[in-house]
Structure formats: C-alpha cells, structure tokens
Backbone bond lengths (Angstrom), bond angles and torsions (degrees), N, CA, C in turn:
res aa  C-N    CA-C-N  psi(-1)  N-CA   C-N-CA  omega(-1)  CA-C   N-CA-C  phi
1 M - - - 1.475 - - 1.529 109.09 -
2 A 1.318 115.65 130.48 1.459 120.24 179.85 1.525 110.66 -68.26
3 A 1.320 115.31 141.68 1.463 119.59 178.92 1.527 109.78 -68.42
4 R 1.307 114.88 142.68 1.460 118.80 176.65 1.517 109.58 -72.35
5 P 1.334 117.63 140.18 1.467 119.17 178.23 1.522 110.32 -64.96
6 P 1.313 118.22 144.03 1.468 120.81 179.78 1.523 111.43 -64.99
7 V 1.326 115.22 147.38 1.464 120.63 -179.38 1.523 109.78 -130.46
8 T 1.312 115.23 161.79 1.462 123.80 173.23 1.521 107.86 -118.88
9 T 1.325 116.61 137.62 1.455 120.31 179.29 1.529 110.28 -118.81
10 L 1.311 114.94 149.82 1.458 122.35 178.54 1.524 107.68 -142.03
11 R 1.319 115.91 128.72 1.468 120.40 174.51 1.522 108.79 -93.57
12 I 1.311 114.70 117.42 1.457 120.64 -178.65 1.514 109.79 -109.89
13 G 1.325 115.83 143.06 1.455 121.96 174.39 1.515 110.04 -122.63
14 A 1.331 116.65 114.27 1.466 122.15 176.22 1.523 107.61 -95.29
15 C 1.323 117.22 122.42 1.464 122.35 -168.67 1.524 111.34 -101.01
16 Q 1.326 115.74 125.55 1.466 121.67 173.75 1.521 107.21 -100.78
17 T 1.325 115.62 114.19 1.456 121.77 -168.36 1.527 111.09 -117.02
18 P 1.328 116.63 161.29 1.462 117.79 166.82 1.521 109.57 -67.46
19 E 1.324 115.72 156.77 1.461 119.98 174.92 1.524 108.29 -78.09
20 L 1.329 115.82 125.02 1.457 122.13 176.22 1.517 108.13 -116.16
21 L 1.309 118.04 126.88 1.459 122.30 -178.28 1.520 109.63 -116.50
22 G 1.335 116.20 116.13 1.452 120.71 176.78 1.511 113.97 67.76
23 D 1.330 118.07 37.81 1.469 121.60 179.92 1.533 109.88 -143.16
24 P 1.344 117.60 68.96 1.470 119.21 -179.18 1.519 113.88 -59.55
25 D 1.330 118.21 -32.21 1.463 119.61 178.79 1.523 110.97 -61.62
26 A 1.324 117.09 -43.02 1.464 120.31 178.15 1.521 110.53 -65.95
27 A 1.337 116.96 -37.14 1.462 119.96 178.04 1.525 110.75 -63.20
28 L 1.325 117.33 -42.31 1.460 120.70 179.09 1.520 111.55 -66.34
29 D 1.321 116.74 -35.63 1.473 119.77 175.31 1.528 110.62 -63.21
30 L 1.331 116.79 -41.27 1.468 119.86 178.63 1.526 110.97 -64.07
31 I 1.313 116.92 -39.99 1.463 119.78 177.71 1.526 110.27 -58.47
32 A 1.322 116.40 -45.97 1.464 120.26 179.31 1.527 111.46 -60.40
33 G 1.323 116.70 -36.56 1.458 119.91 178.14 1.517 112.13 -66.73
34 F 1.315 116.89 -45.40 1.470 120.08 178.83 1.530 111.17 -66.08
35 A 1.329 117.29 -27.53 1.458 120.52 -178.35 1.525 112.52 -68.97
36 R 1.309 118.55 -7.87 1.468 120.80 175.60 1.525 111.94 -72.51
37 H 1.310 116.83 -15.31 1.459 120.01 179.74 1.531 110.43 -76.38
38 D 1.316 115.67 151.16 1.458 122.20 -177.80 1.527 109.81 -85.06
39 V 1.331 115.27 78.82 1.462 121.62 178.22 1.520 108.41 -136.09
40 D 1.324 115.42 166.76 1.468 121.52 -179.54 1.520 112.63 -99.33
41 L 1.317 116.97 -28.25 1.459 122.05 -176.25 1.522 108.36 -136.81
42 L 1.327 116.37 133.21 1.464 122.16 177.91 1.528 109.18 -117.01
43 L 1.326 115.12 129.76 1.461 122.67 -178.95 1.523 109.47 -113.55
44 F 1.339 115.60 130.07 1.461 121.47 -179.54 1.532 110.36 -118.28
45 P 1.348 116.85 161.89 1.474 120.35 -173.48 1.531 114.30 -67.00
46 E 1.293 113.28 172.92 1.469 123.98 178.80 1.529 110.29 -61.33
47 C 1.339 116.17 130.65 1.480 122.23 178.36 1.518 112.70 54.25
48 F 1.332 117.11 29.71 1.459 121.48 -172.60 1.522 112.78 -59.75
49 L 1.325 118.93 -39.06 1.463 121.25 -172.50 1.524 112.14 -58.58
50 Q 1.337 117.01 -46.00 1.468 120.03 -177.44 1.523 113.01 -109.39
51 G 1.330 116.95 -12.73 1.453 121.02 -178.27 1.514 112.16 96.67
52 Y 1.345 114.33 139.29 1.462 120.00 -177.59 1.523 109.08 -87.35
53 L 1.319 115.12 97.53 1.464 122.58 173.75 1.522 105.43 -140.49
54 V 1.327 116.12 107.75 1.466 120.12 -169.13 1.525 109.74 -94.36
55 T 1.326 114.45 65.77 1.457 121.31 170.93 1.524 107.40 -116.86
56 A 1.330 116.56 152.54 1.461 119.61 179.75 1.521 110.77 -58.78
57 E 1.316 116.43 -40.38 1.468 119.90 -178.48 1.531 111.31 -61.04
58 H 1.335 116.92 -47.36 1.463 119.98 -178.07 1.522 111.52 -68.84
59 V 1.318 117.02 -47.76 1.468 120.25 -177.03 1.523 110.92 -62.64
60 E 1.320 117.63 -46.12 1.469 120.22 -178.61 1.519 111.50 -67.37
61 R 1.320 117.29 -32.93 1.470 120.43 -179.84 1.520 111.87 -72.14
62 W 1.341 117.75 -38.14 1.458 119.93 -167.63 1.522 115.07 -111.76
63 A 1.306 119.77 -10.17 1.470 120.50 -179.19 1.525 110.39 -59.66
64 I 1.336 116.13 146.05 1.463 120.97 -175.55 1.523 110.04 -127.26
65 D 1.312 115.33 137.93 1.462 122.57 175.63 1.526 107.81 -82.95
66 L 1.339 117.01 126.66 1.465 119.93 -175.56 1.521 112.62 -74.33
67 S 1.323 118.37 -4.97 1.462 121.55 174.07 1.527 112.17 -104.12
68 S 1.326 117.07 8.19 1.464 121.21 -172.26 1.529 112.03 -88.95
69 D 1.335 114.91 163.88 1.461 121.12 173.28 1.530 110.65 -63.29
70 A 1.325 116.94 -32.94 1.465 119.92 -179.89 1.526 110.74 -64.08
71 F 1.334 117.03 -40.80 1.459 118.69 177.82 1.523 110.72 -72.46
72 A 1.326 118.02 -35.05 1.462 120.73 175.43 1.527 110.51 -59.17
73 A 1.333 117.01 -37.46 1.465 120.36 178.12 1.530 111.04 -66.47
74 I 1.324 117.03 -35.90 1.465 120.66 176.06 1.530 109.99 -65.94
75 L 1.320 117.04 -42.31 1.459 120.01 177.80 1.530 110.81 -61.71
76 D 1.314 117.42 -40.07 1.471 120.48 177.25 1.524 110.62 -60.48
77 R 1.312 115.86 -40.48 1.469 119.51 -179.59 1.529 111.56 -68.15
78 L 1.332 116.54 -29.82 1.461 120.71 -179.42 1.531 112.80 -88.67
79 A 1.333 117.70 -5.96 1.466 121.14 -174.71 1.528 113.76 -57.24
80 P 1.347 120.78 -36.37 1.469 119.19 -179.68 1.532 114.15 -70.14
81 I 1.319 118.02 -12.07 1.467 120.64 -176.35 1.522 108.71 -82.63
82 R 1.330 116.06 123.12 1.472 120.26 -173.86 1.523 112.46 -79.83
83 Q 1.330 118.09 -25.45 1.465 119.99 -175.16 1.529 111.72 -71.86
84 T 1.328 115.41 153.22 1.461 120.57 164.52 1.521 107.55 -70.59
85 L 1.321 116.61 132.83 1.464 122.45 -178.67 1.524 109.44 -112.53
86 V 1.324 115.60 136.32 1.467 121.46 167.50 1.532 105.17 -112.88
87 L 1.318 114.86 109.35 1.460 122.09 -166.78 1.519 110.75 -119.07
88 G 1.331 116.78 114.05 1.453 121.21 175.99 1.513 110.93 -71.36
89 L 1.341 116.39 137.51 1.466 120.29 -179.64 1.522 110.24 -157.30
90 I 1.313 114.72 166.83 1.468 122.59 174.64 1.520 107.52 -98.58
91 E 1.322 116.15 120.01 1.463 121.52 -174.16 1.524 110.84 -107.12
92 R 1.330 114.87 140.40 1.466 122.34 170.59 1.531 107.98 -110.68
93 R 1.337 117.14 131.20 1.454 120.73 173.98 1.512 107.15 -139.57
94 G 1.335 115.86 104.53 1.462 120.22 -173.40 1.518 109.46 60.27
95 P 1.335 118.23 -130.31 1.460 120.09 -179.31 1.530 113.41 -84.56
96 H 1.327 117.63 1.06 1.461 121.60 -172.36 1.530 111.70 -105.71
97 F 1.331 114.69 151.50 1.460 121.92 174.22 1.528 108.48 -119.17
98 F 1.348 115.62 145.93 1.453 121.44 -178.96 1.521 110.32 -133.28
99 N 1.321 115.33 146.44 1.467 123.57 168.51 1.532 105.00 -89.46
100 T 1.323 117.06 106.22 1.461 122.80 -162.71 1.522 111.44 -124.52
101 A 1.319 115.93 149.83 1.462 122.75 167.34 1.516 107.27 -118.92
102 A 1.335 116.69 116.74 1.460 122.52 179.04 1.517 109.43 -92.90
103 V 1.320 116.24 141.97 1.466 122.18 176.25 1.524 107.50 -107.94
104 I 1.335 115.48 124.96 1.462 122.49 -170.89 1.521 108.45 -133.79
105 S 1.331 116.66 139.29 1.462 120.71 176.95 1.518 109.27 -143.72
106 G 1.333 116.97 122.43 1.456 120.91 179.56 1.512 113.72 57.21
107 G 1.314 116.99 33.76 1.454 120.95 -178.23 1.514 114.54 79.54
108 R 1.331 117.49 6.29 1.471 121.85 177.69 1.525 109.86 -103.08
109 F 1.303 115.35 133.42 1.456 121.56 177.34 1.521 108.35 -84.22
110 L 1.338 117.30 115.55 1.458 122.19 -175.51 1.523 113.64 -93.69
111 G 1.317 116.45 -17.85 1.456 119.75 -178.98 1.507 110.37 148.24
112 A 1.335 116.31 -177.63 1.462 120.74 -174.92 1.521 110.51 -149.23
113 Y 1.316 113.72 150.67 1.462 122.21 169.25 1.521 107.33 -112.04
114 R 1.331 116.02 136.76 1.461 121.41 179.18 1.526 109.02 -114.90
115 K 1.307 115.85 127.30 1.462 122.71 -173.34 1.521 111.03 -52.02
116 V 1.315 115.90 125.63 1.460 122.19 -176.89 1.524 111.62 -86.92
117 H 1.324 116.82 -45.74 1.469 121.38 -175.19 1.532 108.88 -100.22
118 L 1.311 115.81 107.37 1.461 121.49 -177.36 1.526 110.20 -98.39
119 V 1.328 116.12 143.92 1.460 120.38 175.02 1.527 108.40 -79.39
120 P 1.344 118.16 162.45 1.465 119.83 -176.77 1.525 114.08 -55.89
121 G 1.332 118.07 -29.77 1.456 120.15 -179.73 1.510 114.89 -78.40
122 E 1.335 117.41 0.86 1.465 121.24 -176.91 1.530 112.35 -107.18
123 L 1.313 117.38 31.06 1.459 120.30 -176.11 1.524 112.44 -65.50
124 I 1.324 117.94 -16.14 1.467 120.08 177.09 1.525 111.34 -69.68
125 F 1.343 116.75 -20.97 1.458 120.83 -179.62 1.530 111.13 -90.95
126 T 1.321 114.64 151.28 1.459 122.46 168.58 1.517 108.02 -92.70
127 P 1.335 119.44 133.47 1.464 119.37 179.74 1.524 112.01 -70.97
128 G 1.331 115.89 146.16 1.451 120.78 172.29 1.518 110.32 -74.48
129 D 1.333 115.75 173.84 1.467 119.39 -176.42 1.521 112.60 -141.39
130 A 1.342 118.53 17.99 1.464 120.50 -177.59 1.522 109.86 -150.58
131 Y 1.342 114.74 158.65 1.458 122.05 179.04 1.533 109.22 -123.70
132 P 1.343 117.48 77.78 1.464 119.55 -177.61 1.528 111.51 -66.94
133 I 1.324 115.23 154.82 1.457 122.67 179.42 1.532 109.18 -113.87
134 F 1.323 115.88 142.42 1.455 123.09 -178.92 1.530 108.59 -126.40
135 E 1.327 115.99 173.71 1.457 119.55 179.83 1.520 110.00 -139.69
136 S 1.319 115.58 140.86 1.460 122.28 173.95 1.521 108.00 -140.08
137 G 1.301 116.67 120.77 1.457 120.50 177.90 1.513 114.54 58.14
138 G 1.314 117.06 31.96 1.457 120.85 -179.41 1.505 114.95 84.23
139 V 1.334 118.44 -0.60 1.464 123.33 177.68 1.530 108.56 -103.41
140 R 1.312 116.03 125.70 1.465 121.44 179.83 1.527 109.74 -88.93
141 F 1.334 115.37 136.38 1.462 118.86 -179.84 1.521 110.95 -140.53
142 G 1.333 113.85 154.89 1.449 122.58 172.98 1.516 109.12 -127.99
143 I 1.315 115.16 176.46 1.461 121.28 -170.66 1.523 109.85 -129.57
144 N 1.322 116.42 135.68 1.464 124.36 160.65 1.517 105.81 -120.09
145 I 1.310 118.76 145.64 1.465 121.30 178.10 1.523 109.12 -110.86
146 C 1.320 115.99 116.20 1.463 125.43 170.87 1.534 112.44 45.07
147 F 1.337 118.66 -102.11 1.461 123.11 -174.19 1.524 112.54 -59.55
148 D 1.332 117.61 -25.90 1.465 120.50 175.84 1.522 111.60 -51.58
149 A 1.340 116.34 -36.33 1.470 120.64 -174.22 1.525 112.18 -66.23
150 R 1.325 118.10 -13.37 1.460 120.55 176.59 1.528 111.85 -72.68
151 F 1.325 117.74 -13.03 1.458 122.05 -171.89 1.530 109.92 -111.28
152 P 1.322 118.48 112.23 1.469 119.98 -179.86 1.516 113.72 -53.37
153 R 1.329 117.64 -33.23 1.464 119.42 -177.05 1.526 112.03 -66.71
154 A 1.324 118.28 -25.98 1.463 120.03 179.69 1.525 111.09 -69.39
155 A 1.324 117.54 -44.70 1.459 120.84 175.62 1.523 110.59 -68.48
156 A 1.324 117.03 -38.24 1.462 120.64 -179.46 1.526 111.19 -63.09
157 A 1.331 117.52 -34.34 1.461 120.76 179.01 1.520 111.38 -65.15
158 V 1.334 116.78 -32.84 1.462 121.65 175.92 1.528 110.22 -72.29
159 A 1.333 116.38 -48.06 1.464 120.71 -178.65 1.524 111.79 -61.26
160 A 1.321 117.49 -36.15 1.463 121.60 -176.61 1.515 112.73 -64.44
161 Q 1.334 117.13 -17.61 1.458 121.11 -179.88 1.535 112.23 -97.45
162 G 1.333 116.04 14.61 1.456 119.82 175.35 1.507 114.94 82.40
163 A 1.326 117.37 21.49 1.456 120.19 179.38 1.529 110.90 -73.48
164 D 1.319 115.86 159.12 1.461 123.89 175.99 1.530 111.69 -107.13
165 L 1.322 116.37 -22.52 1.455 122.47 -167.58 1.518 109.88 -142.13
166 L 1.330 115.68 139.03 1.459 123.11 172.41 1.520 108.11 -113.99
167 V 1.335 117.74 122.73 1.460 120.78 176.98 1.523 108.69 -106.67
168 V 1.330 115.34 139.84 1.468 121.14 -171.58 1.530 109.90 -130.36
169 P 1.335 118.06 93.77 1.463 119.41 168.69 1.525 109.14 -68.52
170 A 1.327 117.03 131.59 1.465 120.79 -177.13 1.526 109.60 -136.44
171 Q 1.335 115.46 166.39 1.459 121.24 176.86 1.518 107.56 -149.62
172 N 1.333 114.28 98.49 1.466 120.16 -176.79 1.534 110.94 -112.40
173 M 1.339 115.09 55.01 1.459 120.76 170.09 1.525 106.16 -80.63
174 M 1.340 115.89 99.97 1.463 121.21 -167.52 1.521 112.18 -118.91
175 R 1.301 114.63 165.09 1.459 119.15 170.33 1.517 108.05 -60.39
176 R 1.313 115.84 142.49 1.467 120.52 -171.73 1.524 112.70 -56.35
177 V 1.317 117.33 -34.65 1.465 119.47 -176.89 1.532 111.64 -67.68
178 N 1.342 116.53 -18.76 1.465 120.06 -177.13 1.525 113.86 -104.81
179 A 1.327 117.91 -19.46 1.460 121.05 -167.00 1.527 112.92 -60.40
180 A 1.314 117.72 -52.08 1.470 119.76 -176.19 1.525 111.32 -65.27
181 R 1.326 116.10 -39.42 1.475 119.73 -179.37 1.521 110.69 -63.52
182 W 1.323 117.14 -43.50 1.457 119.86 -176.86 1.523 112.43 -75.35
183 Q 1.324 117.07 -26.10 1.459 117.95 178.24 1.531 110.51 -58.89
184 G 1.325 116.61 -48.10 1.453 120.25 178.16 1.512 112.50 -65.95
185 R 1.332 116.66 -37.63 1.463 119.88 -179.24 1.521 111.42 -67.03
186 N 1.331 117.48 -35.80 1.458 119.82 -179.50 1.524 111.44 -65.91
187 I 1.321 117.57 -37.33 1.460 119.93 175.70 1.525 109.84 -66.34
188 K 1.318 116.73 -41.62 1.468 120.34 178.84 1.525 110.99 -61.29
189 I 1.332 116.99 -42.72 1.461 121.05 178.67 1.527 110.24 -62.37
190 G 1.329 117.23 -44.13 1.454 120.61 178.23 1.519 111.78 -60.23
191 A 1.331 116.05 -42.04 1.468 119.97 178.98 1.526 111.09 -63.74
192 E 1.322 117.41 -36.72 1.463 120.21 177.26 1.528 110.99 -63.78
193 R 1.334 116.77 -41.21 1.466 119.52 -178.74 1.534 111.34 -65.26
194 V 1.321 118.55 -39.25 1.468 118.52 -177.84 1.525 111.15 -74.42
195 R 1.314 117.38 -34.56 1.472 118.11 177.76 1.522 110.78 -67.51
196 E 1.332 117.03 -30.20 1.463 120.59 177.24 1.528 112.69 -72.27
197 T 1.329 116.26 -34.43 1.465 120.76 -168.39 1.519 114.69 -110.65
198 G 1.334 117.87 -20.92 1.459 120.65 -173.57 1.510 113.81 79.36
199 L 1.321 118.42 8.36 1.459 123.23 179.10 1.523 111.51 -81.66
200 W 1.321 116.98 154.44 1.450 121.80 157.97 1.529 107.56 -75.06
201 L 1.342 116.89 157.66 1.460 120.41 178.19 1.522 109.38 -140.02
202 A 1.328 115.78 133.02 1.463 121.90 173.68 1.523 108.37 -121.70
203 L 1.316 115.40 134.03 1.467 123.13 -176.32 1.518 109.09 -124.59
204 A 1.340 117.46 128.12 1.466 122.19 177.63 1.520 109.47 -120.22
205 D 1.342 116.16 136.73 1.459 121.34 -173.40 1.531 109.73 -141.54
206 V 1.322 115.67 177.15 1.464 121.65 179.51 1.528 110.70 -104.91
207 T 1.322 114.24 165.90 1.459 120.32 176.16 1.525 109.21 -140.65
208 G 1.321 116.77 169.36 1.459 121.34 -179.57 1.516 111.48 111.48
209 E 1.321 115.62 -164.18 1.465 121.68 -177.41 1.522 109.98 -128.85
210 R 1.337 115.53 148.89 1.459 122.33 171.70 1.518 107.34 -124.93
211 G 1.315 115.52 104.36 1.455 119.62 -176.31 1.525 111.05 66.19
212 E 1.339 115.47 -153.99 1.466 120.21 -176.68 1.516 113.22 -91.85
213 D 1.339 117.60 -18.78 1.466 118.20 -169.58 1.517 114.86 -111.00
214 R 1.344 118.70 -3.18 1.460 119.47 -178.33 1.522 111.15 -124.54
215 I 1.335 114.81 143.65 1.457 121.71 -179.32 1.521 109.45 -145.43
216 G 1.316 115.63 144.78 1.452 121.44 175.03 1.519 109.83 -114.39
217 L 1.316 116.70 123.59 1.464 122.08 -179.15 1.530 112.41 -109.37
218 G 1.315 117.49 -10.44 1.465 122.17 -168.64 1.524 107.81 107.40
219 P 1.323 118.99 -155.15 1.456 127.17 14.53 1.530 113.08 -93.93
220 T 1.327 115.28 149.32 1.453 122.49 168.71 1.513 106.68 -119.36
221 C 1.339 116.74 121.30 1.455 119.06 -171.30 1.524 110.36 -161.95
222 V 1.323 114.94 171.50 1.463 122.69 171.39 1.524 106.96 -124.59
223 I 1.332 115.81 133.29 1.463 123.14 -177.03 1.525 108.29 -119.84
224 N 1.344 116.11 131.87 1.469 119.25 -179.61 1.527 111.00 -83.65
225 P 1.342 118.43 170.77 1.464 120.06 -175.39 1.530 115.26 -63.11
226 D 1.345 117.03 -13.00 1.464 120.11 175.11 1.524 112.38 -86.49
227 G 1.335 117.12 -0.27 1.454 120.98 -179.41 1.512 114.10 85.76
228 Q 1.330 118.14 15.71 1.462 122.42 -179.68 1.530 110.30 -97.73
229 V 1.324 116.94 134.19 1.464 121.80 174.20 1.528 107.60 -74.97
230 V 1.331 116.30 116.97 1.462 119.59 -177.67 1.521 112.05 -95.06
231 T 1.316 117.44 -20.85 1.455 121.17 175.56 1.521 108.57 -160.33
232 Q 1.344 116.30 145.65 1.464 120.40 -177.59 1.514 109.74 -152.51
233 V 1.322 116.55 139.94 1.456 121.17 173.65 1.532 108.26 -74.42
234 P 1.333 118.24 134.98 1.469 119.52 179.70 1.528 112.60 -54.96
235 D 1.326 114.82 146.93 1.465 121.31 -179.70 1.526 110.91 -51.08
236 G 1.324 115.68 134.33 1.452 120.59 170.01 1.511 115.80 70.41
237 S 1.340 118.80 15.08 1.462 120.66 -179.60 1.516 109.67 -124.24
238 T 1.324 116.40 152.93 1.452 119.85 172.46 1.524 108.94 -80.99
239 G 1.323 116.36 151.26 1.458 119.33 -179.64 1.511 110.81 163.42
240 I 1.329 115.14 -169.06 1.457 121.28 -176.81 1.518 109.89 -136.49
241 A 1.320 116.24 133.77 1.463 122.60 175.27 1.520 107.14 -98.44
242 I 1.320 116.81 114.25 1.458 121.78 -175.87 1.528 109.56 -110.62
243 A 1.316 115.55 132.71 1.463 120.89 177.61 1.515 109.47 -144.32
244 E 1.321 115.83 150.08 1.461 121.65 175.07 1.519 108.21 -99.57
245 I 1.310 114.96 116.73 1.457 121.25 -179.46 1.521 108.21 -91.85
246 V 1.314 116.71 129.97 1.462 121.53 -179.03 1.525 108.11 -119.60
247 V 1.325 116.05 122.86 1.460 121.24 -177.68 1.528 109.01 -134.27
248 P 1.338 118.25 157.88 1.465 119.59 177.33 1.516 111.59 -59.80
249 A 1.326 116.58 137.12 1.470 120.49 178.41 1.517 110.25 -70.29
250 R 1.310 115.97 147.97 1.472 121.39 177.20 1.528 109.19 -92.40
C-alpha cells in the first residue's frame, strides 16, 4: 500500500459578531471570548475593531495608526491570545485612511492587507495595492475584504503566491429588502472563487440590526475547494464557524 502524502491541518474559526460602532473595548472583549474556542486562527468581520460606518465623522474619530502607542496598547491587550487573529479595522496612515485587516499573533503585529476594491460609498478610503501572504500553523493564507471577493483577480493574486486559504472579512449590514438575497449570493461568489483557485475560503460577517431599515444576517462560513459549505453560523445569530483545513504539507 502506498504511503499517504503528508498533510498539514489548521483549525479555523470564522466569527459572526454583533455590529459594534465606536466601541473598541467591547470589540476586544468579544475577541477574548471567541479565543476560548480550540482553534488556531480566528477571523473577524470587516472594520470590526471600530465598526464599519463610512462617514467622515466616524472614520476620522476612530481610525488608528498601526505605528502608534494606541495600537501598541491594543497589541498588549491581545498578547495573551494564542491564536493568529485576522482583525478588520479602520487604519490611519498620514493623511490617508484604509479599510484594513491586521494579522496579529501573540500580541505581535505580523502585517496588514488593505482593501483594494472599494465600493462607491468608500471614497474616504485609499485603495490598497498588494496582496500579502501570511502563515499560521504551516498553512499559507491571504486576505480579500468583502467587495474584493467579487473580482476573480483578487483571489487569483492570493493563489498565485502558493496560498492554501483565502480569508474574507465582510460586513453585510444591509437594507432589509436586500439582506436575504445577498446572503445567498455571497456564498455563491465565495464558491466561485474557490473553484477557480483551489483555495479554502473562510468568510466572517456581522449580525443584528441597525435602526429600523438595516439588518445583518451573515453569512459566516467555511467553504472547501470544491465549493461546498462545510460549516456555517445560523442566519442572524452570533457564533463561530469552525472547520479543520487539511492541505498538503510543504
């Protein structure tokens, strides 16, 4: 009998959270709560730290410089968490603002991805221009943020660098008439990206209500390279989608 090829496994947790606006302390508390789960990598939604509200007032008030003492204090608070974190946040760098996902491990800042494809309502942000690759437990991963996943070239740029996994922080707090329709479409889009690239894909989103006209249903899920959803947080609930990703060992 031929020996089985060696593999590497990674337990990922994609977190479906309530929407928090302008409350980083509460966001950090939620991260600590999710970190109690037995996973290697935790993925949080788009702009999760300060909340996704694309107004000049909110962005200018809450954006954080990743070289600042304020961000160093956040890293200190996250230092006890053993998992690799992919944390959506609003970044300030000089006169520019970015829709960013920071990668953090043991309180160390490993790098960041800045959203390349911005929707028309995100003109306050500067688009990113690179697709960096990271590693957790021997599994290489890259990041697309929400609308990025609509573009095959964004996922392809990650796959071309030898990644195994694409993580997608998202924020689909939508008008009620659109929420259910887009929830299904977002899963379909994710499945298209993995069938094109052979990557695993994890998607993290928000849930709850904002006023009378907006609702977040998700989806938060993990999709295998065949385009099948292997785990998903129930619609409209907070929780974590946990899956074990198995890839060929390097």
